[in-house]
C-alpha positions in Angstrom: 39.7 -46.4 42.5 38.3 -45.9 38.7 37.1 -42.7 38.6 33.2 -42.4 38.1 32.0 -40.9 34.1 29.9 -38.2 34.3 29.9 -38.4 30.5 26.9 -38.9 28.7 27.0 -43.0 27.7 26.1 -44.0 24.3 21.8 -44.0 25.4 21.7 -41.0 26.7 23.9 -39.8 23.7 21.3 -41.1 21.8 18.1 -39.5 23.8 20.1 -36.1 22.8 20.7 -36.4 19.6 17.0 -37.1 19.2 16.0 -33.8 20.9 18.2 -31.6 18.6 17.0 -33.6 15.6 13.3 -33.1 17.1 14.4 -29.3 17.7 15.4 -28.4 14.4 12.4 -30.0 12.7 10.1 -27.9 15.4 12.4 -25.1 14.0 12.0 -25.7 10.4 8.1 -26.6 11.1 7.8 -22.8 12.4 10.1 -21.8 9.7 7.3 -22.7 7.2 4.7 -21.9 9.4 6.2 -17.9 9.5 6.7 -17.8 5.7 3.0 -19.2 5.1 2.0 -16.5 7.4 4.3 -13.6 5.6 2.6 -15.4 2.4 -0.8 -14.8 3.4 -0.1 -11.2 4.5 1.9 -10.1 1.4 -1.1 -11.6 -0.5 -3.2 -8.5 0.3 -0.3 -6.4 -1.7 -0.8 -5.1 -4.8 1.8 -3.0 -7.1 0.4 -0.3 -8.9 2.6 1.2 -11.3 1.3 4.6 -13.4 2.8 4.9 -16.9 5.7 3.1 -16.6 8.0 3.9 -20.2 10.1 1.0 -20.2 8.5 -3.1 -20.5 11.6 -4.9 -19.1 11.0 -2.1 -15.5 7.4 -3.7 -15.7 9.6 -6.9 -15.9 11.8 -6.5 -13.0 8.9 -5.2 -10.7 7.1 -9.0 -11.3 10.5 -10.6 -10.5 10.0 -8.3 -6.9 6.9 -9.1 -6.7 7.1 -13.3 -7.0 10.0 -13.1 -4.8 8.4 -11.4 -2.0 4.6 -13.1 -2.1 3.2 -10.3 -3.5 0.3 -11.6 -5.8 -1.2 -8.3 -7.9 0.3 -6.6 -10.5 -1.8 -3.4 -11.8 -0.8 -1.2 -14.8 -2.5 2.1 -15.5 -1.9 3.5 -18.5 -2.8 3.6 -22.5 -2.0 0.3 -23.7 -0.3 -2.9 -22.6 3.3 -3.3 -23.2 4.9 -6.0 -25.6 4.5 -9.2 -23.4 7.9 -10.5 -24.5 9.5 -7.8 -23.2 8.2 -7.9 -20.2 9.1 -11.1 -19.4 12.7 -11.3 -20.7 13.0 -9.8 -17.0 10.4 -11.3 -14.9 11.6 -14.5 -15.5 9.4 -17.8 -15.8 8.2 -17.6 -11.9 6.7 -14.3 -12.1 5.1 -15.2 -15.9 1.8 -15.7 -14.3 2.3 -11.9 -13.1 3.1 -10.8 -16.6 -0.3 -13.0 -18.1 -2.7 -11.8 -14.9 -2.3 -8.0 -15.0 -4.5 -5.6 -14.7 -4.7 -2.6 -17.1 -6.3 0.5 -16.1 -6.7 3.7 -18.0 -7.2 5.7 -15.1 -5.4 5.6 -11.6 -8.7 6.4 -9.5 -10.9 2.8 -10.8 -7.5 1.2 -10.5 -7.4 2.2 -6.4 -11.0 1.7 -6.3 -11.6 -1.8 -4.0 -8.1 -1.0 -1.9 -8.3 0.4 1.2 -4.7 1.7 2.2 -2.4 3.6 -0.6 1.5 3.8 0.2 2.8 6.5 -2.6 6.8 6.9 -3.7 7.9 10.1 -4.1 11.5 11.7 -4.6 10.6 15.0 -4.9 9.5 18.0 -1.8 8.1 21.0 -2.2 4.9 23.4 -0.5 2.5 20.6 -1.3 4.3 17.5 -0.4 3.6 16.8 2.7 6.5 15.6 5.0 7.7 12.0 4.2 9.7 9.3 6.0 11.4 6.4 4.6 10.0 3.4 4.4 10.9 1.4 6.9 9.8 4.5 9.3 6.3 3.7 8.0 5.9 0.1 7.7 4.7 -0.1 11.5 1.8 1.8 9.9 1.2 -0.4 7.2 1.4 -3.6 8.7 -1.8 -3.3 11.1 -3.5 -2.3 7.5 -2.9 -5.8 5.8 -4.9 -8.7 7.1 -8.5 -6.6 6.4 -7.5 -4.1 3.5 -5.8 -4.2 0.6 -2.7 -2.3 0.2 -1.4 -1.1 -2.7 2.0 0.0 -3.2 2.2 2.6 -6.0 4.5 4.0 -8.1 4.8 6.8 -10.9 6.7 6.6 -14.3 10.4 6.7 -14.9 10.9 10.3 -15.9 9.0 12.4 -13.6 7.7 10.2 -10.8 3.6 10.9 -9.2 2.4 14.1 -9.4 0.2 16.0 -6.7 -3.0 14.7 -8.5 -1.9 10.9 -8.4 -0.7 11.6 -4.8 -3.6 12.9 -3.5 -4.5 9.0 -3.3 -2.1 7.6 -0.8 -2.7 7.5 2.8 1.3 7.7 3.1 3.6 9.3 0.6 7.1 7.8 1.3 10.7 8.5 -0.3 13.2 6.1 -0.5 16.4 8.2 1.2 19.5 8.4 -0.9 22.7 10.6 -0.9 22.8 13.8 -2.9 22.0 11.7 -6.1 17.9 11.2 -5.4 16.6 9.5 -8.4 16.2 5.8 -8.7 15.0 3.4 -11.0 11.8 2.3 -11.0 12.6 -2.0 -10.9 15.2 -0.4 -8.0 12.3 1.9 -6.3 10.2 -0.9 -6.6 12.7 -3.7 -5.1 13.6 -1.5 -1.8 10.2 -0.6 -0.7 8.3 -4.9 -1.5 11.6 -5.7 0.3 10.9 -3.2 3.3 7.5 -4.1 4.1 8.7 -8.4 3.3 10.8 -8.2 6.1 8.8 -5.9 8.0 6.0 -8.9 7.9 9.0 -11.7 8.2 10.3 -9.7 11.9 7.0 -9.0 13.3 6.1 -12.6 12.9 9.2 -14.3 13.9 9.2 -11.8 16.9 5.5 -12.4 17.4 4.8 -8.9 17.7 2.9 -8.1 14.5 0.4 -5.2 15.8 -3.1 -5.9 16.1 -5.1 -5.2 12.6 -6.8 -2.5 11.7 -10.6 -2.2 10.9 -11.7 -2.4 7.6 -11.3 1.1 5.7 -13.6 2.0 3.4 -12.1 2.1 -0.3 -10.8 4.5 -2.5 -14.0 4.9 -4.7 -16.4 5.6 -1.1 -13.4 7.8 0.0 -13.1 10.3 -3.5 -17.1 10.1 -3.6 -17.0 11.6 0.0 -13.9 13.6 -0.8 -16.2 15.2 -3.7 -19.3 15.6 -1.3 -16.7 17.6 1.1 -15.8 19.9 -1.5 -18.9 21.0 -2.5 -20.4 21.3 0.6 -17.8 22.6 2.2 -17.5 26.0 -1.3 -21.6 26.7 -0.7 -21.1 27.6 2.9 -18.0 29.8 1.7 -15.4 27.9 3.4 -13.3 27.4 0.4 -12.9 30.1 -1.6 -11.6 30.5 -4.9 -7.5 30.2 -5.3 -7.7 28.3 -1.6 -9.7 25.5 -2.4 -6.8 23.5 -3.3 -5.0 24.1 -0.5 -7.9 23.4 1.8 -8.7 20.1 0.5 -5.2 18.9 0.1 -4.7 19.3 3.7 -8.4 17.7 4.1 -7.6 14.8 2.4 -3.9 14.0 4.5 -5.9 14.4 7.6 -8.3 12.2 6.7 -6.6 9.9 4.6 -3.2 9.4 8.0 -7.4 8.4 10.2 -8.3 6.0 7.8 -12.0 5.9 7.8 -14.8 2.5 7.4 -17.4 2.6 5.5 -19.8 3.4 8.0 -17.9 6.7 9.1 -17.8 7.9 5.7 -21.7 7.9 5.5 -21.3 9.8 8.2 -19.5 12.5 7.1 -21.3 12.3 4.1 -24.4 12.9 5.6 -23.2 15.8 7.4 -22.6 17.4 3.9 -25.9 16.7 2.8 -27.5 18.4 5.8 -25.1 21.6 5.2 -26.4 21.7 1.0 -30.2 21.1 2.3 -29.9 23.8 5.0 -28.4 26.1 2.6 -31.2 25.0 -0.3 -33.8 26.2 2.5 -32.1 29.6 3.0 -31.6 29.9 -0.8 -34.1 28.2 -2.6 -34.6 30.2 -5.9 -30.4 29.2 -6.5 -30.3 26.7 -8.9 -28.0 23.3 -7.3 -26.9 20.4 -9.2 -28.6 18.2 -6.7 -27.2 14.9 -8.6 -23.9 15.3 -7.4 -24.9 15.2 -4.0 -26.5 11.7 -4.4 
């Protein structure tokens, strides 16, 4: 007696192969869908370079941006460097970023429309907050991507970002190294952008993308608010000469990490306005610069 065959007959094999092909097609579609979502999220990110010394590093930054789906490159410097020199390392695929780069003389103007800024620093000190590696901070950056414009901020090759420039940042990160803590600007841009791109792709592919944060007030609104806060705190005697920078830095860090919506910024400014008004009532003859409060 012949033993019945338990294998798959030709018709069954065809069905299995078709199912595998369909599964592969579905996987490809899902992967392409993931990349489309990654591009959408990364499209809200810009690279901001402050006073870069070498045009080649700008070209490398543009190439990194194009590879990671970042659609905007912003320069804060006196003059735009030579286009052809930048293009040497940007390559043809990133040429559009060089041709459409945004140029500003002042950092405040460059960051004005952004709701979230991640700055880079290799230096530590009493005036610098405790910083984390890029990977440690990505879970805080991801929720900002849907509703806010996010800037990745880099300083010049020879000194990095100053304390004055870092005050615009919601977060500050240091790329961990061994002993020698100075990376080339192009390397730093590549590492930070890759960490963000990888975190976005990982969260999307695992369906663990965090709930989006609400739209934050932009840096223009925040800077006006901080000016108002400083004026009010100085007027009521909270800020004293010699200590004002220390306390304002702490206040900036606290409110920067919190993330304030436009409505909340207006509430804080309303409180400041009331404090100043109350002080004016107590000191009616004291000269005030009321224009700065508007």
